[in-house]
C-alpha positions, 0 to 999 in steps of 0.5 A, spaced: 674 556 272 672 562 277 677 564 282 675 568 288 680 571 293 679 574 300 684 579 302 685 582 309 688 582 316 684 577 321 688 581 326 685 588 324 678 588 325 674 590 319 680 589 315 679 581 315 672 582 312 675 579 305 678 573 309 672 572 313 667 572 306 672 567 303 672 562 309 665 562 309 665 561 301 670 555 302 665 552 307 659 553 302 663 550 297 664 544 302 656 543 302 655 545 295 661 543 291 662 546 284 668 543 280 670 549 276 670 554 282 676 555 287 676 560 293 682 562 297 684 566 303 690 570 301 691 574 307 695 580 305 700 576 300 699 579 293 704 574 290 699 569 292 693 573 289 697 573 282 699 565 282 692 563 285 689 567 279 693 564 273 688 559 269 682 562 271 677 565 266 673 569 271 676 572 278 673 576 284 677 579 289 674 581 296 677 586 301 676 592 305 677 599 303 678 605 307 676 611 302 673 616 307 666 613 305 660 611 309 662 604 313 659 598 310 658 601 303 660 596 298 664 598 291 664 593 286 669 595 281 672 592 275 679 590 276 682 593 270 680 600 274 684 598 280 690 595 276 697 598 278 704 596 277 708 595 283 714 600 285 721 597 285 722 594 292 725 588 295 720 587 300 714 582 298 709 586 303 709 592 298 706 587 293 699 588 293 693 585 290 692 591 285 699 589 283 698 582 282 693 584 277 697 588 273 703 583 274 699 577 273 696 580 266 703 582 264 707 575 266 701 570 264 698 574 258 692 569 256 693 565 262 690 570 266 683 572 267 680 577 263 674 578 267 676 581 274 671 584 279 673 587 286 668 588 291 671 593 296 667 594 303 668 600 306 671 599 313 669 603 320 675 600 324 682 598 322 685 598 329 687 591 332 681 587 334 678 580 332 671 583 331 667 586 325 663 592 326 656 591 325 655 595 319 661 591 316 658 584 318 651 586 314 655 588 308 659 582 308 652 578 308 650 582 302 657 580 298 657 573 300 649 572 298 651 576 291 658 571 290 654 565 292 649 567 286 655 568 281 657 561 283 651 558 282 650 561 275 657 559 273 655 552 275 649 551 271 
């Protein structure tokens, strides 16, 4: 099973990129079904990332980043490099997807994906807004094409 998860906030301009790519992938799978592929829009809910990942062999997470790099740069990072155990908290908003990777592996053990890839697209604008910046739109198209190629490879 291949699981693809888009993360982000639709109300914060470029932060929406992961969610928007996930929605495009869901539309793609409606027209081109692959029974062993699941796509989820998890927004900002890290706990959902953990539960939706369970039972998959391969996981792809797509999100925006804010590292100070050139806007639109795409980082393709092994998930193991980004796993981080959560700090103790009573607020689930503090439980991010990087925490979901570490906690999911610890809790679900062999029922959690070993192969995890994270696509991070460097944001230009994280202010309130509903539009992606042009550079981020271009990068989103690139990531969409790369992930649909992975989907097709998994379907063969």
